[in-house]
N, C-alpha and C positions, 0 to 999 in steps of 0.2 A: 796475601789475599785475605780479605775479611769475609767472615761467614756469620749470618744471623741465625740463631736458634730460637724456636718458640718453646717455652717451658710452661706446662699446665699442671693443674692439680697441686699447686703449692699451698701449704698451710698458711692461713691468714696472718699468723704471728711470725712468719719467716722474715728475716731481715735480708737486706741486700748483701751484707757482709757474709752471711751464711751461704747464700746462693753463689756468691763469687768464690768462696772457699771450696765448695763442691766442684764447680766447673774448672777451677785451676788444676784439678787432678788430671784433666784432659788437655790442658794447654793454656795459652795466654789469653786472659779475658781483657777485652778492650773497653767494653761498657755493658751496663745492665740497665734496662728500663722496666721497672715494675709498673704494671698497669693498674691505674686507680680509677675509681668512679669520678667523673667530672663534677658532679654535684656534691657528693659527700666527702670525696678525698679518700675513701676507704679502698684498701688494696683488694683487687678482684681475684687474686689467686693465680695469676699468670704473669709471665714476664718475657722479655726478649733479651737474649744474651748475645753480644757481638764478640767473636773470637778471631784471632789472627793466626795464620799459618797452621791450620788444623785440617784433618781429613774428616769430612762430614760423617761418613759411615762409622768411623772409629768413635767419634764423640757420641753419636746416637747409640751405638752398641754399648758404650761404657756407661752412659748416664740415664738412658731411658729405663724407667722402672726402679731407679735408685731411691733409697729411702732418705728423705730430707725431713727431719722432725718426725711427725707421726704419719706422713703420707708418702706413697710412691709417686714420684713425679713422672710426667710424660715429656719427653724431649723429641723434637723433630726439627728438620731444617725449616726455617721460616719461609713462607711463600711471599712473593712480592705483593705489596698492597695494591689493590685495584683502585684506579683513579675514580673518584666520585664526581658528581656534578659540581661546577664552580659555585662558590659562595656568592650571595648577593652583595654587590659593592656596598661597603659602609655598614652592613648589618652586624658583622661579626658572628653571624649564624649560618648554618647550612640551610640550603633551600628546602622547602617542603618537597617531599617525594610523593608521587601519585600513590593513592591507596592508603596513605597515612594521614591521620587527622591530628591536629594540635588541639589540645583541650584547654 
């Protein structure tokens, strides 16, 4: 069974390899997705780690609050992504949402 974990408060200079090495203490890491800003490409300090054959509570208890570089990371089970409105065909962009203006 695959489980996704959300990892927050990651130092901006942290590498994917460092994150993988830490999570392998708790089990088999299948993939890591470091979240970056779409416009600048800069790392946003959070990631999703997919692990196989692990107990959620044990991973969270082991790694939540662990020191990774200069920061204590936050680890929790990832919540399913909420479906958003469909994109406009051919635009490659998300539709405008009520209450938000484009400048």
